[in-house]
DSSP file (Angstrom, degrees, kcal/mol; ACC not computed):
  #  RESIDUE AA STRUCTURE BP1 BP2  ACC     N-H-->O    O-->H-N    N-H-->O    O-->H-N    TCO  KAPPA ALPHA  PHI   PSI    X-CA   Y-CA   Z-CA
    1    1 A X              0   0    0      0, 0.0     2,-0.0     0, 0.0     5,-0.0   0.000 360.0 360.0 360.0 140.0   12.3   35.0  138.1
    2    2 A X     >  -     0   0    0      1,-0.1     4,-2.5     4,-0.0     5,-0.2  -0.339 360.0-125.3 -63.7 143.8   15.5   35.8  136.3
    3    3 A X  H  > S+     0   0    0      1,-0.2     4,-2.3     2,-0.2     5,-0.2   0.887 108.9  50.9 -59.8 -42.1   18.7   34.6  138.1
    4    4 A X  H  > S+     0   0    0      2,-0.2     4,-2.1     1,-0.2    -1,-0.2   0.909 111.6  47.8 -64.3 -41.7   20.3   38.0  138.1
    5    5 A X  H  > S+     0   0    0      2,-0.2     4,-2.6     1,-0.2    -1,-0.2   0.910 109.6  53.5 -63.9 -42.2   17.2   39.6  139.5
    6    6 A X  H  X S+     0   0    0     -4,-2.5     4,-2.4     1,-0.2    -2,-0.2   0.907 108.4  50.1 -59.5 -41.9   17.0   36.8  142.2
    7    7 A X  H  X S+     0   0    0     -4,-2.3     4,-2.5     1,-0.2    -1,-0.2   0.901 110.3  49.7 -62.9 -41.2   20.6   37.5  143.2
    8    8 A X  H  X S+     0   0    0     -4,-2.1     4,-2.7     2,-0.2     5,-0.2   0.889 109.7  51.6 -64.3 -39.5   19.8   41.3  143.5
    9    9 A X  H  X S+     0   0    0     -4,-2.6     4,-2.7     2,-0.2     5,-0.2   0.940 111.4  46.9 -62.6 -47.1   16.8   40.5  145.6
   10   10 A X  H  X S+     0   0    0     -4,-2.4     4,-2.1     1,-0.2    -2,-0.2   0.911 113.3  49.2 -60.6 -42.8   18.8   38.3  148.0
   11   11 A X  H  X S+     0   0    0     -4,-2.5     4,-2.4     2,-0.2    -2,-0.2   0.933 113.8  44.5 -63.9 -46.6   21.6   40.9  148.2
   12   12 A X  H  X S+     0   0    0     -4,-2.7     4,-2.4     2,-0.2     5,-0.2   0.906 111.0  53.7 -66.4 -41.4   19.2   43.8  148.9
   13   13 A X  H  X>S+     0   0    0     -4,-2.7     5,-2.4    -5,-0.2     4,-0.8   0.912 110.9  47.7 -58.4 -41.4   17.2   41.7  151.5
   14   14 A X  H  <5S+     0   0    0     -4,-2.1     3,-0.5    -5,-0.2    -2,-0.2   0.911 110.8  50.2 -65.2 -42.6   20.5   41.0  153.2
   15   15 A X  H  <5S+     0   0    0     -4,-2.4    -2,-0.2     1,-0.2    -1,-0.2   0.862 116.0  42.2 -64.4 -35.0   21.6   44.6  153.2
   16   16 A X  H  <5S-     0   0    0     -4,-2.4    -1,-0.2    -5,-0.2    -2,-0.2   0.532 107.9-126.9 -88.5  -6.5   18.2   45.7  154.6
   17   17 A X  T  <5 +     0   0    0     -4,-0.8     2,-0.3    -3,-0.5    -3,-0.2   0.914  69.0 119.2  59.3  45.7   18.2   42.8  157.1
   18   18 A X      < -     0   0    0     -5,-2.4    -1,-0.2    -6,-0.1    -2,-0.1  -0.916  67.9-100.0-132.5 161.6   14.7   41.7  156.0
   19   19 A X     >  -     0   0    0     -2,-0.3     4,-2.5     1,-0.1     5,-0.2  -0.335  34.5-110.9 -74.8 163.4   13.4   38.4  154.5
   20   20 A X  H  > S+     0   0    0      1,-0.2     4,-2.6     2,-0.2     5,-0.2   0.910 120.3  52.4 -61.3 -40.4   12.8   38.2  150.7
   21   21 A X  H  > S+     0   0    0      1,-0.2     4,-2.2     2,-0.2    -1,-0.2   0.889 109.3  49.1 -64.5 -37.3    9.1   38.0  151.3
   22   22 A X  H  > S+     0   0    0      2,-0.2     4,-2.6     1,-0.2    -1,-0.2   0.904 110.4  51.4 -65.7 -41.0    9.3   41.2  153.4
   23   23 A X  H  X S+     0   0    0     -4,-2.5     4,-2.4     2,-0.2    -2,-0.2   0.910 110.3  48.4 -61.9 -42.7   11.3   42.9  150.7
   24   24 A X  H  X S+     0   0    0     -4,-2.6     4,-2.5     2,-0.2    -1,-0.2   0.906 111.1  50.8 -63.5 -40.9    8.6   41.8  148.1
   25   25 A X  H  X S+     0   0    0     -4,-2.2     4,-2.5     1,-0.2    -2,-0.2   0.911 110.7  48.8 -62.9 -41.8    5.9   43.1  150.4
   26   26 A X  H  X S+     0   0    0     -4,-2.6     4,-2.4     1,-0.2    -2,-0.2   0.902 111.4  50.1 -63.8 -40.4    7.7   46.5  150.7
   27   27 A X  H  X S+     0   0    0     -4,-2.4     4,-2.4     2,-0.2    -2,-0.2   0.902 111.1  48.2 -65.0 -41.0    8.2   46.7  147.0
   28   28 A X  H  X S+     0   0    0     -4,-2.5     4,-2.7     2,-0.2    -2,-0.2   0.916 111.0  50.8 -66.8 -42.5    4.5   46.0  146.4
   29   29 A X  H  X S+     0   0    0     -4,-2.5     4,-2.4     1,-0.2    -2,-0.2   0.921 111.6  48.3 -59.5 -43.9    3.5   48.6  148.9
   30   30 A X  H  X S+     0   0    0     -4,-2.4     4,-2.5     1,-0.2    -2,-0.2   0.916 111.4  50.0 -62.1 -44.1    5.8   51.1  147.3
   31   31 A X  H  X S+     0   0    0     -4,-2.4     4,-2.5     2,-0.2    -2,-0.2   0.917 110.6  49.6 -61.5 -44.0    4.3   50.3  143.9
   32   32 A X  H  X S+     0   0    0     -4,-2.7     4,-2.6     2,-0.2    -2,-0.2   0.924 111.5  48.5 -62.1 -45.6    0.8   50.7  145.1
   33   33 A X  H  X S+     0   0    0     -4,-2.4     4,-2.4     1,-0.2    -1,-0.2   0.921 112.5  48.2 -61.3 -44.3    1.5   54.1  146.7
   34   34 A X  H  X S+     0   0    0     -4,-2.5     4,-2.2     1,-0.2    -1,-0.2   0.898 112.4  49.1 -63.8 -39.5    3.2   55.3  143.5
   35   35 A X  H  X S+     0   0    0     -4,-2.5     4,-2.3     2,-0.2    -2,-0.2   0.904 110.5  50.1 -67.1 -40.3    0.3   54.1  141.4
   36   36 A X  H  X S+     0   0    0     -4,-2.6     4,-2.7     2,-0.2    -2,-0.2   0.908 111.4  49.3 -62.8 -41.6   -2.2   55.8  143.7
   37   37 A X  H  X S+     0   0    0     -4,-2.4     4,-2.8     2,-0.2    -2,-0.2   0.896 109.9  51.5 -63.7 -40.0   -0.2   59.1  143.5
   38   38 A X  H  X S+     0   0    0     -4,-2.2     4,-2.0     2,-0.2    -2,-0.2   0.908 111.7  46.6 -62.9 -42.9   -0.1   58.8  139.7
   39   39 A X  H  X S+     0   0    0     -4,-2.3     4,-2.3     2,-0.2    -2,-0.2   0.924 112.9  49.4 -65.0 -44.9   -3.9   58.3  139.6
   40   40 A X  H  X S+     0   0    0     -4,-2.7     4,-2.6     1,-0.2    -2,-0.2   0.921 110.5  50.2 -61.2 -45.2   -4.4   61.2  142.0
   41   41 A X  H  X S+     0   0    0     -4,-2.8     4,-2.7     1,-0.2    -1,-0.2   0.898 110.0  51.0 -60.4 -40.7   -2.2   63.5  139.9
   42   42 A X  H  X S+     0   0    0     -4,-2.0     4,-2.4     2,-0.2    -1,-0.2   0.905 110.2  49.2 -63.5 -41.6   -4.0   62.5  136.8
   43   43 A X  H  X S+     0   0    0     -4,-2.3     4,-2.1     2,-0.2    -2,-0.2   0.906 112.2  48.3 -64.7 -41.5   -7.4   63.4  138.5
   44   44 A X  H  X S+     0   0    0     -4,-2.6     4,-1.8     2,-0.2    -2,-0.2   0.932 111.6  49.6 -63.8 -45.4   -6.0   66.7  139.6
   45   45 A X  H  X S+     0   0    0     -4,-2.7     4,-0.6     1,-0.2    -2,-0.2   0.902 111.1  49.8 -61.2 -40.7   -4.7   67.5  136.2
   46   46 A X  H >< S+     0   0    0     -4,-2.4     3,-0.5     1,-0.2     4,-0.5   0.879 108.2  53.5 -64.6 -37.1   -8.0   66.6  134.6
   47   47 A X  H 3< S+     0   0    0     -4,-2.1     3,-0.4     1,-0.2    -1,-0.2   0.859 116.3  38.0 -66.2 -34.5   -9.9   68.8  137.1
   48   48 A X  H 3< S+     0   0    0     -4,-1.8    -1,-0.2     1,-0.2    -2,-0.2   0.413  98.1  82.1 -95.9   1.1   -7.7   71.8  136.2
   49   49 A X  S << S+     0   0    0     -4,-0.6    -1,-0.2    -3,-0.5    -2,-0.2   0.679  72.3  90.7 -81.3 -18.0   -7.5   71.1  132.5
   50   50 A X  S    S-     0   0    0     -4,-0.5     2,-0.3    -3,-0.4     3,-0.0  -0.367  77.3-118.4 -79.3 160.4  -10.9   72.6  131.6
   51   51 A X        -     0   0    0      1,-0.1    -1,-0.1    -2,-0.1    -2,-0.1  -0.692  37.4 -94.0 -95.0 149.4  -11.3   76.2  130.6
   52   52 A X        -     0   0    0     -2,-0.3    -1,-0.1     1,-0.1     2,-0.1  -0.316  38.4-131.6 -63.6 142.6  -13.5   78.6  132.6
   53   53 A X     >  -     0   0    0      1,-0.1     4,-2.1    -3,-0.0     5,-0.2  -0.284  35.2 -89.2 -84.0 179.6  -17.1   78.9  131.5
   54   54 A X  H  > S+     0   0    0      1,-0.2     4,-2.1     2,-0.2     5,-0.1   0.860 126.9  52.2 -61.5 -37.3  -18.8   82.3  131.0
   55   55 A X  H  > S+     0   0    0      1,-0.2     4,-2.5     2,-0.2    -1,-0.2   0.917 109.1  49.4 -66.1 -42.8  -20.0   82.5  134.6
   56   56 A X  H  > S+     0   0    0      1,-0.2     4,-2.4     2,-0.2    -1,-0.2   0.872 109.8  52.1 -63.8 -36.1  -16.5   81.8  135.9
   57   57 A X  H  X S+     0   0    0     -4,-2.1     4,-2.3     2,-0.2    -1,-0.2   0.912 109.6  49.2 -65.6 -42.2  -15.1   84.5  133.7
   58   58 A X  H  X S+     0   0    0     -4,-2.1     4,-2.5     2,-0.2    -2,-0.2   0.930 111.9  48.1 -61.3 -46.5  -17.7   87.0  135.0
   59   59 A X  H  X S+     0   0    0     -4,-2.5     4,-2.7     1,-0.2     5,-0.2   0.916 110.5  51.9 -62.0 -43.2  -16.8   86.1  138.6
   60   60 A X  H  X S+     0   0    0     -4,-2.4     4,-2.3     1,-0.2    -1,-0.2   0.913 109.9  48.8 -60.4 -43.6  -13.1   86.5  137.9
   61   61 A X  H  X S+     0   0    0     -4,-2.3     4,-2.5     2,-0.2    -1,-0.2   0.919 112.1  48.6 -63.1 -43.4  -13.6   89.9  136.3
   62   62 A X  H  X S+     0   0    0     -4,-2.5     4,-2.5     1,-0.2    -2,-0.2   0.919 112.0  49.0 -63.0 -42.7  -15.7   91.1  139.3
   63   63 A X  H  X S+     0   0    0     -4,-2.7     4,-2.5     1,-0.2    -1,-0.2   0.897 110.3  51.4 -63.4 -40.0  -13.1   89.8  141.7
   64   64 A X  H  X S+     0   0    0     -4,-2.3     4,-2.4    -5,-0.2    -2,-0.2   0.922 110.7  47.6 -64.0 -44.5  -10.4   91.5  139.8
   65   65 A X  H  X S+     0   0    0     -4,-2.5     4,-2.3     2,-0.2    -2,-0.2   0.924 113.0  48.8 -61.9 -43.8  -12.2   94.9  139.9
   66   66 A X  H  X S+     0   0    0     -4,-2.5     4,-2.3     1,-0.2    -2,-0.2   0.912 111.1  50.0 -63.6 -41.5  -13.0   94.6  143.6
   67   67 A X  H  X S+     0   0    0     -4,-2.5     4,-2.3     1,-0.2    -1,-0.2   0.903 109.4  51.3 -64.5 -40.5   -9.4   93.7  144.3
   68   68 A X  H  X S+     0   0    0     -4,-2.4     4,-2.1     2,-0.2    -1,-0.2   0.906 109.7  50.3 -62.9 -41.2   -8.1   96.7  142.3
   69   69 A X  H  X S+     0   0    0     -4,-2.3     4,-1.4     1,-0.2    -2,-0.2   0.918 110.3  50.1 -62.1 -42.6  -10.5   99.0  144.3
   70   70 A X  H  X S+     0   0    0     -4,-2.3     4,-1.0     1,-0.2    -2,-0.2   0.900 110.2  49.9 -63.3 -40.0   -9.2   97.6  147.5
   71   71 A X  H  < S+     0   0    0     -4,-2.3     3,-0.4     1,-0.2    -1,-0.2   0.868 105.8  56.4 -67.2 -35.8   -5.6   98.2  146.5
   72   72 A X  H  < S+     0   0    0     -4,-2.1    -1,-0.2     1,-0.2    -2,-0.2   0.836 106.6  50.6 -64.3 -31.8   -6.4  101.7  145.5
   73   73 A X  H  < S+     0   0    0     -4,-1.4    -1,-0.2    -3,-0.2    -2,-0.2   0.714  92.4  96.0 -78.3 -21.3   -7.7  102.4  149.0
   74   74 A X  S  < S-     0   0    0     -4,-1.0     2,-0.7    -3,-0.4    -3,-0.0  -0.425  73.5-133.7 -71.1 142.2   -4.5  101.0  150.6
   75   75 A X              0   0    0      1,-0.1    -2,-0.1    -2,-0.1    -1,-0.1  -0.868 360.0 360.0 -96.3 122.6   -1.8  103.3  151.6
   76   76 A X              0   0    0     -2,-0.7    -1,-0.1     0, 0.0    -2,-0.0   0.402 360.0 360.0 -98.6 360.0    1.5  102.0  150.5
């Protein structure tokens, strides 16, 4: 480990009142959580990245017409 990094680790561990090993464990946990979030975000983006197929387009049009009819019946 680089000497400057080692000094920063010792300083931060002291400021947080934890041991160096606890600080490393906290850092690894944080890294794992961030990586899991990154993977989840990528999966969500991939799921929404596709374009609707013809059936989805038909359903969307029907829903839109039905919603417009419902709005026409509403008294504003």
